[in-house]
GUSE-133994 format. One line per 3 residues: number of its first residue (from 1); their letters; for each residue x negated, y, z negated of C-alpha. Coordinates in steps of 0.2 Angstrom, whole numbers, plus 5000, padded with zeros to 4 digits. Example, Ala and Ser with C-alpha at 12.3 -4.5 7.8 and 13.67 -1.06 7.14 Angstrom:
2
1 = AS = 4938 4978 4961 ~ 4932 4995 4964 .
! end
This chain:
803
1 = MKK = 5000 4999 5000 ~ 4997 5017 5003 ~ 4995 5031 4986 .
4 = KFA = 4991 5048 4984 ~ 4975 5050 4976 ~ 4964 5067 4966 .
7 = AGV = 4949 5071 4969 ~ 4940 5084 4958 ~ 4931 5084 4942 .
10 = LSV = 4924 5065 4936 ~ 4929 5059 4919 ~ 4917 5045 4918 .
13 = SML = 4900 5049 4927 ~ 4889 5033 4933 ~ 4875 5027 4922 .
16 = SAP = 4857 5029 4926 ~ 4857 5010 4920 ~ 4866 5003 4936 .
19 = FAV = 4878 4990 4928 ~ 4875 4993 4910 ~ 4895 4998 4914 .
22 = MAE = 4900 4985 4922 ~ 4900 4971 4905 ~ 4916 4982 4904 .
25 = APF = 4933 4975 4911 ~ 4934 4981 4925 ~ 4922 4994 4931 .
28 = QWH = 4933 5011 4934 ~ 4926 5027 4942 ~ 4942 5038 4942 .
31 = NVN = 4946 5055 4945 ~ 4958 5068 4934 ~ 4971 5078 4939 .
34 = VYE = 4961 5092 4949 ~ 4973 5093 4965 ~ 4978 5079 4977 .
37 = TSY = 4973 5079 4994 ~ 4982 5080 5010 ~ 4981 5064 5015 .
40 = DEK = 4984 5046 5011 ~ 4970 5031 5008 ~ 4973 5010 5005 .
43 = DES = 4969 5007 4991 ~ 4965 4987 4997 ~ 4965 4976 5015 .
46 = LFN = 4973 4962 5015 ~ 4962 4953 5025 ~ 4948 4953 5013 .
49 = SEN = 4952 4938 4999 ~ 4945 4948 4985 ~ 4947 4967 4982 .
52 = YNF = 4942 4978 4966 ~ 4944 4998 4964 ~ 4932 5002 4976 .
55 = VKY = 4926 5022 4976 ~ 4939 5030 4989 ~ 4932 5041 5002 .
58 = SQL = 4942 5056 4994 ~ 4932 5053 4978 ~ 4914 5051 4987 .
61 = EAK = 4909 5069 4989 ~ 4913 5074 4970 ~ 4905 5059 4961 .
64 = LKE = 4887 5061 4972 ~ 4888 5080 4967 ~ 4890 5072 4948 .
67 = ITK = 4878 5060 4949 ~ 4862 5069 4958 ~ 4870 5087 4948 .
70 = DSN = 4852 5084 4936 ~ 4842 5079 4952 ~ 4828 5090 4959 .
73 = RVT = 4825 5074 4970 ~ 4841 5075 4980 ~ 4844 5083 4996 .
76 = IEK = 4865 5079 5000 ~ 4870 5082 5021 ~ 4887 5085 5029 .
79 = RGV = 4881 5077 5049 ~ 4897 5078 5060 ~ 4913 5071 5057 .
82 = SSD = 4921 5057 5058 ~ 4934 5051 5073 ~ 4948 5056 5060 .
85 = GFD = 4938 5073 5058 ~ 4933 5067 5037 ~ 4914 5073 5033 .
88 = MLV = 4902 5062 5035 ~ 4889 5061 5022 ~ 4869 5058 5019 .
91 = VTV = 4861 5060 5005 ~ 4839 5060 5007 ~ 4830 5055 4992 .
94 = SDP = 4812 5057 4988 ~ 4800 5060 4973 ~ 4801 5082 4969 .
97 = QAK = 4782 5085 4980 ~ 4790 5077 4995 ~ 4805 5087 4995 .
100 = GKF = 4810 5102 5007 ~ 4793 5093 5018 ~ 4803 5081 5029 .
103 = GKY = 4800 5093 5043 ~ 4783 5087 5038 ~ 4783 5067 5038 .
106 = QAI = 4796 5069 5052 ~ 4783 5077 5062 ~ 4768 5065 5058 .
109 = RKQ = 4782 5052 5062 ~ 4784 5058 5079 ~ 4765 5058 5080 .
112 = MFN = 4766 5039 5083 ~ 4775 5042 5101 ~ 4759 5055 5108 .
115 = NPD = 4746 5048 5102 ~ 4748 5029 5092 ~ 4728 5026 5088 .
118 = KAQ = 4728 5045 5081 ~ 4743 5040 5069 ~ 4735 5022 5065 .
121 = AFI = 4719 5030 5058 ~ 4731 5044 5048 ~ 4740 5028 5040 .
124 = DKH = 4723 5022 5035 ~ 4714 5039 5027 ~ 4729 5042 5020 .
127 = PDL = 4738 5027 5013 ~ 4750 5038 5000 ~ 4762 5041 5014 .
130 = KIP = 4778 5042 5011 ~ 4789 5030 5023 ~ 4806 5032 5030 .
133 = VMV = 4821 5017 5025 ~ 4836 5020 5029 ~ 4852 5013 5020 .
136 = NGS = 4868 5014 5032 ~ 4884 5010 5020 ~ 4900 5002 5026 .
139 = IHG = 4900 5004 5046 ~ 4917 4991 5045 ~ 4928 5003 5034 .
142 = TEF = 4937 4985 5026 ~ 4918 4979 5018 ~ 4918 4992 5004 .
145 = AGT = 4904 4986 4994 ~ 4891 4993 5006 ~ 4895 5012 5000 .
148 = DSI = 4898 5006 4985 ~ 4880 4999 4980 ~ 4872 5016 4988 .
151 = LHL = 4881 5025 4974 ~ 4872 5015 4962 ~ 4856 5018 4974 .
154 = IDR = 4856 5035 4973 ~ 4862 5036 4955 ~ 4847 5027 4949 .
157 = FSN = 4834 5035 4962 ~ 4841 5051 4958 ~ 4838 5051 4939 .
160 = DND = 4831 5034 4933 ~ 4809 5037 4928 ~ 4807 5017 4927 .
163 = EET = 4787 5015 4933 ~ 4797 5005 4948 ~ 4809 5018 4951 .
166 = KQI = 4795 5032 4950 ~ 4785 5019 4964 ~ 4797 5016 4976 .
169 = LKD = 4799 5037 4976 ~ 4781 5039 4978 ~ 4782 5027 4994 .
172 = HII = 4798 5030 5002 ~ 4810 5044 5007 ~ 4829 5033 5010 .
175 = VFN = 4842 5040 5019 ~ 4857 5033 5013 ~ 4871 5039 5026 .
178 = VVA = 4883 5038 5012 ~ 4898 5029 5023 ~ 4898 5025 5039 .
181 = NPD = 4913 5024 5045 ~ 4926 5036 5033 ~ 4940 5032 5044 .
184 = GRV = 4943 5015 5041 ~ 4938 5018 5022 ~ 4953 5028 5024 .
187 = DAT = 4965 5017 5029 ~ 4956 5001 5025 ~ 4951 4995 5045 .
190 = RFN = 4936 4989 5052 ~ 4936 5001 5067 ~ 4936 5018 5066 .
193 = GNG = 4950 5031 5071 ~ 4951 5026 5089 ~ 4949 5009 5086 .
196 = IDL = 4931 5006 5090 ~ 4921 4994 5081 ~ 4905 5006 5077 .
199 = NRD = 4896 4986 5076 ~ 4898 4986 5095 ~ 4896 5004 5102 .
202 = FIT = 4877 5007 5099 ~ 4872 5003 5117 ~ 4888 5014 5124 .
205 = RSQ = 4887 5027 5110 ~ 4906 5033 5112 ~ 4909 5037 5098 .
208 = PET = 4906 5052 5085 ~ 4903 5041 5071 ~ 4890 5032 5083 .
211 = RQM = 4881 5048 5087 ~ 4878 5054 5069 ~ 4868 5036 5065 .
214 = VDL = 4857 5036 5084 ~ 4853 5056 5080 ~ 4851 5050 5060 .
217 = ITE = 4839 5035 5066 ~ 4829 5045 5081 ~ 4823 5059 5068 .
220 = WNP = 4818 5049 5056 ~ 4812 5033 5064 ~ 4814 5023 5049 .
223 = MVF = 4802 5009 5044 ~ 4815 4997 5040 ~ 4835 4999 5041 .
226 = LDL = 4848 4990 5031 ~ 4862 4990 5037 ~ 4877 4985 5024 .
229 = HGY = 4892 4973 5027 ~ 4903 4959 5019 ~ 4908 4947 5021 .
232 = VKQ = 4896 4929 5020 ~ 4898 4916 5006 ~ 4899 4898 5004 .
235 = SGG = 4915 4891 4997 ~ 4911 4879 4982 ~ 4891 4879 4989 .
238 = TRQ = 4877 4890 4983 ~ 4868 4898 4998 ~ 4878 4916 4995 .
241 = GLI = 4879 4929 5007 ~ 4867 4932 5022 ~ 4851 4941 5025 .
244 = EPC = 4844 4943 5043 ~ 4832 4939 5053 ~ 4845 4932 5066 .
247 = TPP = 4845 4915 5075 ~ 4837 4915 5095 ~ 4840 4920 5107 .
250 = HNP = 4831 4935 5105 ~ 4833 4948 5117 ~ 4815 4947 5128 .
253 = NYQ = 4814 4969 5127 ~ 4810 4968 5109 ~ 4792 4966 5103 .
256 = HDL = 4799 4951 5091 ~ 4780 4948 5085 ~ 4778 4962 5079 .
259 = YLK = 4795 4960 5069 ~ 4798 4943 5063 ~ 4777 4945 5057 .
262 = WAT = 4786 4955 5041 ~ 4805 4955 5044 ~ 4805 4934 5038 .
265 = NQA = 4796 4937 5023 ~ 4805 4956 5017 ~ 4823 4944 5018 .
268 = VAM = 4815 4933 5005 ~ 4810 4944 4996 ~ 4828 4952 4997 .
271 = EAE = 4832 4935 4992 ~ 4820 4933 4978 ~ 4827 4947 4970 .
274 = IMD = 4846 4944 4969 ~ 4840 4925 4962 ~ 4829 4934 4950 .
277 = KKD = 4843 4946 4943 ~ 4859 4928 4946 ~ 4862 4928 4929 .
280 = TYE = 4868 4947 4927 ~ 4883 4943 4938 ~ 4899 4943 4930 .
283 = NTN = 4908 4927 4942 ~ 4925 4938 4940 ~ 4933 4932 4954 .
286 = TAV = 4926 4912 4954 ~ 4944 4907 4954 ~ 4949 4914 4971 .
289 = SRV = 4931 4917 4980 ~ 4926 4899 4972 ~ 4909 4909 4971 .
292 = DYH = 4899 4906 4956 ~ 4886 4916 4957 ~ 4877 4912 4943 .
295 = KMT = 4875 4894 4952 ~ 4867 4901 4968 ~ 4852 4892 4973 .
298 = GTR = 4847 4906 4990 ~ 4854 4917 5001 ~ 4856 4912 5021 .
301 = IPI = 4844 4919 5031 ~ 4849 4912 5047 ~ 4830 4912 5057 .
304 = RDN = 4826 4900 5042 ~ 4844 4890 5039 ~ 4850 4891 5056 .
307 = SSG = 4848 4885 5074 ~ 4860 4894 5082 ~ 4875 4907 5078 .
310 = WDD = 4869 4924 5074 ~ 4861 4931 5085 ~ 4851 4946 5088 .
313 = YPP = 4852 4946 5107 ~ 4864 4962 5112 ~ 4856 4981 5105 .
316 = IFT = 4874 4984 5101 ~ 4873 4981 5084 ~ 4864 4995 5074 .
319 = PMY = 4851 4987 5064 ~ 4847 4976 5084 ~ 4846 4995 5090 .
322 = AMY = 4837 5004 5075 ~ 4821 4988 5081 ~ 4822 4999 5099 .
325 = HGS = 4816 5014 5086 ~ 4803 5001 5078 ~ 4813 4999 5062 .
328 = YGF = 4813 4982 5053 ~ 4831 4979 5055 ~ 4841 4968 5042 .
331 = TLE = 4861 4969 5041 ~ 4864 4964 5025 ~ 4881 4952 5020 .
334 = TPT = 4886 4950 5004 ~ 4896 4937 4997 ~ 4912 4944 4989 .
337 = NDW = 4924 4961 4991 ~ 4921 4962 4970 ~ 4908 4973 4958 .
340 = DGV = 4897 4955 4958 ~ 4898 4962 4979 ~ 4891 4978 4973 .
343 = KWM = 4876 4972 4963 ~ 4873 4957 4977 ~ 4867 4972 4988 .
346 = YDA = 4862 4984 4975 ~ 4848 4967 4970 ~ 4845 4965 4991 .
349 = VMG = 4842 4982 4994 ~ 4829 4984 4977 ~ 4821 4971 4985 .
352 = ALK = 4815 4976 5000 ~ 4812 4993 4993 ~ 4798 4982 4981 .
355 = YSS = 4793 4974 4999 ~ 4792 4988 5009 ~ 4779 4997 4994 .
358 = ENK = 4768 4982 4994 ~ 4765 4980 5011 ~ 4771 4998 5021 .
361 = VDM = 4749 5003 5027 ~ 4754 4986 5039 ~ 4770 4986 5040 .
364 = VKD = 4769 5005 5047 ~ 4753 5000 5058 ~ 4764 4988 5068 .
367 = QIE = 4780 4999 5067 ~ 4765 5011 5077 ~ 4760 4996 5087 .
370 = MFK = 4776 4992 5094 ~ 4778 5009 5103 ~ 4757 5008 5105 .
373 = RGI = 4761 4995 5118 ~ 4774 5004 5126 ~ 4760 5019 5128 .
376 = NFD = 4748 5010 5135 ~ 4760 4999 5147 ~ 4751 4986 5138 .
379 = HPY = 4765 4969 5130 ~ 4754 4955 5129 ~ 4771 4942 5122 .
382 = HKE = 4779 4945 5138 ~ 4778 4938 5157 ~ 4767 4949 5168 .
385 = GFF = 4779 4962 5176 ~ 4794 4960 5166 ~ 4794 4978 5163 .
388 = PKA = 4791 4986 5178 ~ 4783 5003 5180 ~ 4797 5014 5183 .
391 = YIL = 4814 5017 5186 ~ 4822 5029 5200 ~ 4840 5037 5196 .
394 = PAD = 4845 5043 5213 ~ 4861 5055 5212 ~ 4875 5054 5224 .
397 = EKD = 4874 5072 5228 ~ 4892 5077 5229 ~ 4897 5065 5212 .
400 = PTA = 4882 5063 5203 ~ 4892 5062 5189 ~ 4887 5045 5184 .
403 = TKK = 4871 5046 5185 ~ 4868 5061 5174 ~ 4880 5054 5161 .
406 = AVE = 4865 5043 5160 ~ 4850 5053 5162 ~ 4859 5063 5143 .
409 = HLI = 4861 5045 5137 ~ 4844 5039 5139 ~ 4837 5056 5133 .
412 = AND = 4846 5057 5117 ~ 4842 5040 5113 ~ 4825 5046 5111 .
415 = IVV = 4819 5038 5130 ~ 4808 5051 5140 ~ 4815 5055 5159 .
418 = SEA = 4808 5065 5170 ~ 4812 5074 5185 ~ 4802 5073 5202 .
421 = QKD = 4796 5089 5207 ~ 4795 5087 5226 ~ 4799 5076 5238 .
424 = FSF = 4791 5055 5237 ~ 4796 5040 5249 ~ 4799 5023 5237 .
427 = DGK = 4798 5006 5246 ~ 4803 5010 5263 ~ 4816 5029 5258 .
430 = KYP = 4814 5046 5252 ~ 4820 5054 5237 ~ 4822 5075 5235 .
433 = KGT = 4815 5084 5225 ~ 4822 5083 5208 ~ 4828 5065 5210 .
436 = FVV = 4827 5058 5188 ~ 4814 5044 5185 ~ 4812 5032 5169 .
439 = EMD = 4794 5031 5167 ~ 4789 5014 5158 ~ 4773 5019 5151 .
442 = QAK = 4784 5028 5135 ~ 4783 5024 5118 ~ 4801 5016 5117 .
445 = AGL = 4800 5007 5134 ~ 4809 4991 5124 ~ 4826 5003 5124 .
448 = ANT = 4823 5011 5139 ~ 4822 4994 5152 ~ 4837 4985 5141 .
451 = MLW = 4850 4998 5145 ~ 4843 5000 5164 ~ 4837 4982 5167 .
454 = DGE = 4849 4968 5177 ~ 4851 4958 5162 ~ 4847 4938 5162 .
457 = DIS = 4861 4922 5165 ~ 4855 4914 5146 ~ 4870 4902 5150 .
460 = NDI = 4858 4887 5147 ~ 4850 4893 5134 ~ 4861 4896 5121 .
463 = PNM = 4877 4884 5116 ~ 4885 4900 5109 ~ 4881 4919 5106 .
466 = YDI = 4889 4930 5094 ~ 4896 4943 5107 ~ 4894 4949 5121 .
469 = SAW = 4877 4946 5131 ~ 4877 4959 5144 ~ 4879 4976 5147 .
472 = NLP = 4868 4982 5160 ~ 4872 5004 5160 ~ 4871 5004 5179 .
475 = ELW = 4881 4990 5186 ~ 4893 4993 5171 ~ 4893 5013 5170 .
478 = GFE = 4891 5015 5189 ~ 4874 5021 5196 ~ 4858 5018 5203 .
481 = AVE = 4843 5011 5197 ~ 4827 5009 5206 ~ 4817 4995 5200 .
484 = VPA = 4798 5000 5204 ~ 4787 4982 5201 ~ 4776 4985 5187 .
487 = KSD = 4761 4982 5199 ~ 4765 4995 5211 ~ 4754 5007 5218 .
490 = FSV = 4770 5023 5215 ~ 4765 5041 5210 ~ 4774 5056 5207 .
493 = HTS = 4774 5072 5201 ~ 4784 5077 5187 ~ 4791 5085 5174 .
496 = QVK = 4801 5080 5156 ~ 4820 5083 5157 ~ 4826 5091 5143 .
499 = HVN = 4841 5098 5151 ~ 4854 5090 5162 ~ 4866 5104 5173 .
502 = NDG = 4882 5098 5171 ~ 4891 5111 5184 ~ 4903 5105 5199 .
505 = KLV = 4903 5117 5216 ~ 4917 5119 5225 ~ 4914 5124 5244 .
508 = GKG = 4927 5130 5259 ~ 4941 5139 5260 ~ 4950 5123 5255 .
511 = PYV = 4961 5111 5255 ~ 4947 5100 5248 ~ 4944 5083 5245 .
514 = VPN = 4940 5074 5229 ~ 4930 5056 5230 ~ 4937 5042 5221 .
517 = TSV = 4921 5039 5213 ~ 4919 5041 5198 ~ 4930 5040 5179 .
520 = KAV = 4926 5065 5181 ~ 4933 5061 5200 ~ 4953 5055 5192 .
523 = QLA = 4947 5064 5179 ~ 4946 5082 5188 ~ 4965 5075 5199 .
526 = NSL = 4974 5072 5184 ~ 4971 5089 5178 ~ 4974 5098 5194 .
529 = IQN = 4991 5088 5193 ~ 4993 5094 5176 ~ 4988 5111 5178 .
532 = GFT = 5003 5113 5192 ~ 4990 5109 5209 ~ 4997 5098 5225 .
535 = VKR = 4986 5083 5224 ~ 4989 5070 5237 ~ 4983 5053 5237 .
538 = ADN = 4974 5045 5252 ~ 4976 5024 5256 ~ 4956 5026 5254 .
541 = GDF = 4959 5031 5235 ~ 4953 5050 5242 ~ 4962 5064 5232 .
544 = HID = 4967 5076 5244 ~ 4972 5098 5234 ~ 4985 5106 5244 .
547 = SGM = 4978 5122 5240 ~ 4964 5136 5245 ~ 4954 5143 5232 .
550 = NPT = 4958 5152 5217 ~ 4950 5153 5198 ~ 4955 5141 5188 .
553 = LKK = 4953 5127 5204 ~ 4932 5134 5203 ~ 4933 5129 5185 .
556 = LVM = 4941 5113 5185 ~ 4928 5108 5196 ~ 4914 5119 5190 .
559 = DSG = 4918 5109 5173 ~ 4921 5091 5182 ~ 4904 5091 5189 .
562 = ITV = 4908 5086 5205 ~ 4905 5095 5223 ~ 4920 5097 5230 .
565 = ESG = 4921 5101 5248 ~ 4935 5106 5260 ~ 4945 5093 5271 .
568 = AVP = 4959 5090 5281 ~ 4973 5082 5273 ~ 4979 5064 5280 .
571 = KDA = 4999 5067 5289 ~ 5000 5050 5276 ~ 4995 5054 5261 .
574 = VQL = 5005 5053 5244 ~ 5007 5065 5234 ~ 5006 5064 5214 .
577 = QDL = 5015 5067 5199 ~ 5009 5066 5180 ~ 5014 5049 5173 .
580 = KVT = 5020 5048 5159 ~ 5009 5034 5154 ~ 5011 5018 5138 .
583 = ILR = 4998 5008 5130 ~ 5005 4992 5118 ~ 4997 4996 5102 .
586 = DGG = 4987 4981 5095 ~ 4987 4988 5075 ~ 4973 4976 5069 .
589 = LGK = 4979 4958 5072 ~ 4961 4949 5066 ~ 4954 4965 5062 .
592 = VQS = 4952 4973 5078 ~ 4961 4984 5090 ~ 4962 4975 5105 .
595 = HAG = 4970 4988 5114 ~ 4958 5000 5110 ~ 4947 5000 5124 .
598 = TRL = 4958 5002 5137 ~ 4966 5017 5129 ~ 4950 5027 5128 .
601 = ALE = 4945 5022 5145 ~ 4965 5031 5152 ~ 4962 5044 5142 .
604 = RLG = 4944 5049 5150 ~ 4951 5046 5167 ~ 4964 5061 5161 .
607 = FNV = 4982 5053 5159 ~ 4992 5056 5143 ~ 4995 5041 5134 .
610 = TEK = 5006 5034 5121 ~ 5003 5023 5110 ~ 5021 5009 5106 .
613 = TPR = 5019 4997 5094 ~ 5028 4980 5098 ~ 5040 4983 5084 .
616 = DVA = 5046 5000 5090 ~ 5046 4994 5109 ~ 5057 4979 5107 .
619 = VNG = 5070 4992 5095 ~ 5069 5008 5106 ~ 5063 5001 5124 .
622 = LGD = 5051 5011 5134 ~ 5062 5028 5134 ~ 5054 5038 5150 .
625 = TDV = 5039 5028 5152 ~ 5033 5027 5172 ~ 5019 5015 5167 .
628 = FVY = 5017 5003 5155 ~ 5000 4994 5152 ~ 4997 4978 5140 .
631 = SGS = 4978 4975 5135 ~ 4975 4966 5122 ~ 4980 4951 5110 .
634 = TGM = 4992 4939 5116 ~ 4997 4939 5095 ~ 5006 4957 5098 .
637 = IAV = 5022 4951 5105 ~ 5021 4934 5093 ~ 5028 4935 5073 .
640 = QTS = 5014 4934 5065 ~ 5017 4925 5048 ~ 4999 4928 5037 .
643 = ASN = 5000 4943 5025 ~ 4987 4952 5035 ~ 4992 4951 5051 .
646 = REF = 5011 4953 5046 ~ 5011 4970 5051 ~ 5003 4969 5069 .
649 = GLE = 5018 4958 5077 ~ 5034 4955 5079 ~ 5047 4953 5064 .
652 = NQA = 5055 4938 5069 ~ 5061 4928 5085 ~ 5076 4940 5086 .
655 = QVT = 5061 4954 5088 ~ 5053 4944 5105 ~ 5068 4941 5112 .
658 = QFR = 5073 4960 5111 ~ 5054 4965 5115 ~ 5055 4955 5132 .
661 = EKV = 5072 4960 5137 ~ 5066 4978 5135 ~ 5052 4976 5147 .
664 = QAF = 5060 4966 5156 ~ 5073 4979 5161 ~ 5060 4990 5161 .
667 = VNN = 5052 4984 5174 ~ 5068 4979 5186 ~ 5071 4996 5184 .
670 = GGK = 5057 5002 5193 ~ 5045 5004 5180 ~ 5027 5000 5183 .
673 = YIA = 5017 4986 5170 ~ 4998 4984 5173 ~ 4992 4966 5162 .
676 = VGQ = 4973 4966 5159 ~ 4959 4954 5154 ~ 4966 4935 5150 .
679 = QGS = 4977 4941 5133 ~ 4985 4954 5144 ~ 4990 4941 5158 .
682 = SAT = 4994 4927 5145 ~ 5005 4936 5136 ~ 5016 4942 5157 .
685 = RTL = 5019 4924 5158 ~ 5027 4923 5141 ~ 5038 4938 5142 .
688 = GLA = 5044 4931 5160 ~ 5036 4944 5171 ~ 5025 4934 5181 .
691 = TAG = 5023 4917 5188 ~ 5003 4913 5193 ~ 4995 4904 5181 .
694 = VSS = 4981 4910 5173 ~ 4965 4899 5171 ~ 4951 4904 5158 .
697 = GGS = 4933 4899 5155 ~ 4931 4902 5134 ~ 4931 4912 5122 .
700 = DSN = 4914 4915 5121 ~ 4910 4919 5137 ~ 4906 4935 5143 .
703 = GIV = 4897 4943 5155 ~ 4892 4953 5173 ~ 4900 4946 5189 .
706 = LVD = 4900 4950 5208 ~ 4919 4952 5214 ~ 4924 4953 5233 .
709 = YET = 4936 4967 5235 ~ 4950 4968 5248 ~ 4953 4982 5259 .
712 = SQL = 4966 4992 5249 ~ 4974 5005 5237 ~ 4973 4996 5220 .
715 = TAG = 4952 4990 5227 ~ 4950 5009 5234 ~ 4933 5014 5231 .
718 = YDS = 4926 4998 5226 ~ 4911 4990 5241 ~ 4919 4972 5247 .
721 = TDY = 4908 4964 5236 ~ 4904 4973 5219 ~ 4904 4973 5201 .
724 = GFV = 4916 4966 5187 ~ 4916 4962 5169 ~ 4922 4945 5160 .
727 = YRP = 4925 4942 5142 ~ 4936 4927 5140 ~ 4933 4925 5159 .
730 = AWY = 4951 4923 5167 ~ 4956 4919 5187 ~ 4974 4917 5191 .
733 = TNT = 4984 4901 5202 ~ 4996 4896 5209 ~ 4998 4914 5219 .
736 = GDY = 5010 4910 5233 ~ 5022 4925 5225 ~ 5006 4937 5225 .
739 = TVL = 4995 4947 5237 ~ 4976 4943 5230 ~ 4966 4960 5228 .
742 = ARY = 4952 4952 5222 ~ 4943 4934 5220 ~ 4927 4931 5210 .
745 = KNS = 4912 4927 5225 ~ 4915 4912 5234 ~ 4895 4906 5232 .
748 = DDF = 4887 4899 5214 ~ 4880 4917 5211 ~ 4894 4925 5207 .
751 = FLA = 4887 4925 5188 ~ 4875 4937 5186 ~ 4869 4939 5168 .
754 = GHW = 4878 4936 5150 ~ 4885 4919 5144 ~ 4898 4907 5154 .
757 = RDR = 4897 4892 5152 ~ 4907 4879 5165 ~ 4910 4890 5177 .
760 = TGA = 4911 4883 5194 ~ 4931 4882 5193 ~ 4932 4900 5193 .
763 = IGQ = 4921 4902 5211 ~ 4932 4912 5224 ~ 4947 4910 5211 .
766 = PVI = 4960 4927 5213 ~ 4956 4941 5198 ~ 4967 4952 5204 .
769 = IKD = 4984 4951 5210 ~ 4999 4962 5212 ~ 5017 4954 5214 .
772 = NNK = 5024 4956 5230 ~ 5045 4957 5223 ~ 5042 4969 5207 .
775 = DVT = 5028 4984 5202 ~ 5017 4970 5190 ~ 4998 4972 5194 .
778 = LIA = 4987 4959 5184 ~ 4967 4960 5181 ~ 4957 4946 5174 .
781 = LEA = 4944 4958 5171 ~ 4938 4971 5159 ~ 4941 4985 5167 .
784 = GFR = 4942 4996 5149 ~ 4929 4983 5138 ~ 4925 4997 5123 .
787 = DHT = 4925 5011 5131 ~ 4908 5002 5140 ~ 4915 4997 5157 .
790 = DYL = 4914 5014 5165 ~ 4913 5010 5183 ~ 4930 4998 5181 .
793 = FRL = 4941 5011 5174 ~ 4946 5014 5193 ~ 4955 5002 5194 .
796 = LSN = 4965 5006 5181 ~ 4967 5022 5189 ~ 4972 5013 5205 .
799 = AIY = 4982 5002 5198 ~ 4990 5015 5191 ~ 4994 5026 5208 .
802 = SE = 4995 5011 5221 ~ 5012 5010 5226 .
! end
């Protein structure tokens, strides 16, 4: 349930002995009668088997001020806001001599990128240099223990004066991202206010919270990065919680030898600290959790204890992303959602800090070694030629928006991008002055390569993967990255890019043509429609603006980043309307908002999107909706019986029937229906809107595929053989009543990168079909996956605007 909370002066301060107060049952922090905030906060998540009186987001700022008010070691900052507008709190702690000199320490760290030999020599001469460590709290909102343990740690390092505390402060600058997902903590959800799992967003960087974390990582380049999660337990067993390093496969773009040299032993040190303190745990929820902390014999360390199933392959996870910045990155998974779980996390972090105090000189020298390998283009543990000499990123003259987005993204991730100072040629092709180049003799070459490479097919390397196995930015964002081989004699005079000019340009007197070539192009077309311009769409997908030049048009085009030129309007071009688009809302089945990526894609395309819950549709229908999109779990149109999922499904079978009848009536009355992905397609069959069969390639399969696209309005803007992305791959059978608009390439090599076993049955099979008798389109590709697959977003706009 939700309740109002009060925020203000604390009646009980945190104690300097971090868990002494836990002997009182239950341990409570609370506020008293100052004022009520204007929003509600949930007390628990029904997905958690245990619940406790965790510190609410609303209390955090006041609590931080209370526990640090007498300390001269602490800096508290507000570093940006969440998707829902909540402040993101960052606390930096070190001894008083370091406070106020953080800029100096950051500058020394930057020396690692410019002159790593000099930086290593400096460390030898100054072994007392403070090392930054970053601790990230509760990126998943339902995993409350992370932030609560951070509060205890801040209290200790702000106020305690025992020798252990003073030594850790002498050796470190500790950067606490107190609550990485404020929205999730307020709403007791895993995801943020946009429905995105932030711990899957680091290669995309689509959310404000992720951008804030990236900024912190690139600002500090922490030697150790600890990401605080929950809950992994061995019910009735003796190994409780989880501490990385991970199982194979390991991404080949890491310098994994340098990471493992220290990370496994640091994990063992964390485990040892927990074991040393196990008798101090309260075991308050043992009957429910079946976790007896006193009987612990250790934790689960995947690289030591498992052969597969918990991999670090994709750079979408926070610690894996931090590893590309030289960090020894760890996910810590506490066993239980209670104060014992908070203490487990606290002890694990203390173990990590003690270990880095003891080993910081050699650890940081190896962190510098990673950067040194990149700068010197010397990768001793990689196959020769694995890293290219450079990537050339040519930009389309009329629509450079995808390339420029990529360049800005690379720069934001601390990757050096240059531009050619004169025309040049490579491999028989000419490139103009100003062409972007990513030269790979740079400190963070691994991160640059993992963003720009073609990926690899790892289907035969491992039985299954934890999450996605391919994310290639060029293929999925829609820009070209030309690989220059390692031994090429390629040489071009460049200068580093500091700023990207994103201005578009309106050329001629009109009418005008907007090419259907990017997300920004469709967004511009929709913006023009919404501003009262007459916009028509030709069969090839291009948008035609029936207008002469005027200031509003010029401003919209400039903001788009596209060069829009004059061109005749085809006679058969169809005028577009401002359509009302509704998407079925997944409130959080299984802790996931499965529709969120597609919703964000539609919004970025410029559509005005309304979300409707399944119950709303069942009771009230779709109203004045023009287009209804189903992209997400089949569970949305079923009765959910579990307490945690019940509110997100339909209430009873009568309501299931109501929902089906309302959607059928919408389609029968001329409404446009679009299903996306395997789950959306299967749900369409359940609703009686599709007779085609839906085949699936497995729940843990995903990757980049080649697709043969037919020439049609729905596939406009794509080549006859072009890219697609699959997650739980699907294809259609029994398509006699449909027009088949796209198929997996009819070749054994249709699968380019990722993990998908037993895929031969999918070769040449349909993946986009349109009903011949009603306006129902099924798209088996994941066109809006996690706000990442920009290049495929236009399949959605094409489907919406196609007749």
